[in-house]
C-alpha positions as CSV (number, residue, x, y, z in Angstrom):
1,X,25.0,-19.5,48.9
2,X,27.2,-16.9,47.3
3,X,28.8,-17.9,44.0
4,X,30.4,-21.2,44.8
5,X,30.7,-20.6,48.5
6,X,28.3,-21.3,51.4
7,X,27.8,-18.3,53.7
8,X,28.5,-18.3,56.6
9,X,31.5,-20.6,56.4
10,X,30.4,-22.5,59.6
11,X,27.5,-23.9,57.5
12,X,29.9,-25.0,54.8
13,X,31.5,-27.6,57.2
14,X,28.0,-29.1,57.8
15,X,27.2,-29.4,54.1
16,X,30.6,-30.7,53.0
17,X,31.9,-31.1,49.5
18,X,29.4,-32.1,46.8
19,X,29.7,-35.6,45.4
20,X,31.4,-35.9,42.1
21,X,28.8,-37.7,40.0
22,X,29.3,-36.2,36.6
23,X,31.8,-37.8,34.3
24,X,34.9,-35.6,33.6
25,X,35.0,-34.1,30.2
26,X,37.9,-34.8,27.8
27,X,37.3,-31.2,26.5
28,X,34.5,-29.5,24.5
29,X,36.0,-30.1,21.1
30,X,36.8,-33.8,21.8
31,X,33.3,-34.4,23.0
32,X,31.9,-32.7,19.9
33,X,34.0,-34.8,17.5
34,X,33.1,-38.0,19.4
35,X,29.4,-37.1,19.2
36,X,29.7,-36.4,15.5
37,X,31.2,-39.8,14.9
38,X,28.3,-41.5,16.6
39,X,29.6,-41.6,20.2
40,X,27.8,-40.3,23.3
41,X,26.1,-36.9,23.2
42,X,28.3,-34.0,24.2
43,X,27.8,-32.7,27.7
44,X,26.5,-29.4,26.2
45,X,24.4,-30.9,23.5
46,X,21.8,-28.6,22.0
47,X,18.7,-30.5,22.7
48,X,19.3,-31.2,26.4
49,X,21.1,-28.1,27.5
50,X,22.2,-25.4,25.1
51,X,18.8,-24.6,23.6
52,X,17.3,-24.0,27.1
53,X,20.2,-21.9,28.2
54,X,20.1,-19.8,25.0
55,X,16.3,-19.3,25.5
56,X,16.9,-18.0,29.1
57,X,19.7,-15.6,28.0
58,X,17.7,-14.2,25.1
59,X,14.6,-13.7,27.2
60,X,16.7,-11.9,29.8
61,X,17.9,-9.6,27.1
62,X,14.3,-8.8,26.1
63,X,13.4,-8.1,29.8
64,X,16.4,-5.7,30.0
65,X,15.4,-3.9,26.8
66,X,11.7,-3.5,27.9
67,X,12.5,-2.9,31.6
68,X,9.4,-4.9,32.4
69,X,8.7,-8.0,34.5
70,X,7.7,-10.5,31.8
71,X,5.7,-13.7,32.0
72,X,6.8,-16.3,29.4
73,X,4.5,-18.9,27.9
74,X,7.1,-21.4,26.6
75,X,4.9,-23.8,24.7
76,X,3.4,-20.9,22.7
77,X,6.6,-19.0,22.5
78,X,5.0,-15.7,23.6
79,X,5.0,-13.3,26.6
80,X,1.5,-13.3,28.2
81,X,1.7,-9.8,29.5
82,X,3.6,-7.6,27.0
83,X,3.0,-7.1,23.3
84,X,6.1,-4.8,23.1
85,X,8.2,-7.7,24.3
86,X,6.5,-10.1,21.8
87,X,7.6,-7.8,19.0
88,X,11.2,-8.3,20.0
89,X,11.0,-12.1,19.8
90,X,11.2,-12.2,16.0
91,X,11.5,-8.7,14.7
92,X,11.0,-8.0,11.0
93,X,14.2,-7.9,8.9
94,X,15.3,-4.6,7.4
95,X,14.9,-4.1,3.7
96,X,17.6,-6.1,1.8
97,X,18.3,-8.4,4.8
98,X,15.5,-11.0,4.5
99,X,16.1,-14.7,4.4
């Protein structure tokens, strides 16, 4: 697979189009407003999707900065093989910028 295409194209005919099983979105903002008003959860709700995606992206940024292969222990929120990477998870605030 390459992007949204199956390579080689001859295999794409064997696979066919994927089934459309997800409900179509009325739009991100409409979903958000409906969820705020007590409707169904938005398709990109924080608990089910957004938090996990953000975690992966942020861990990728740390891997790029350290230039190391990192092993992540999700339940303990730590890297098991790099103290340098662990220091980047929650770095200390500069003087005058604490919360």
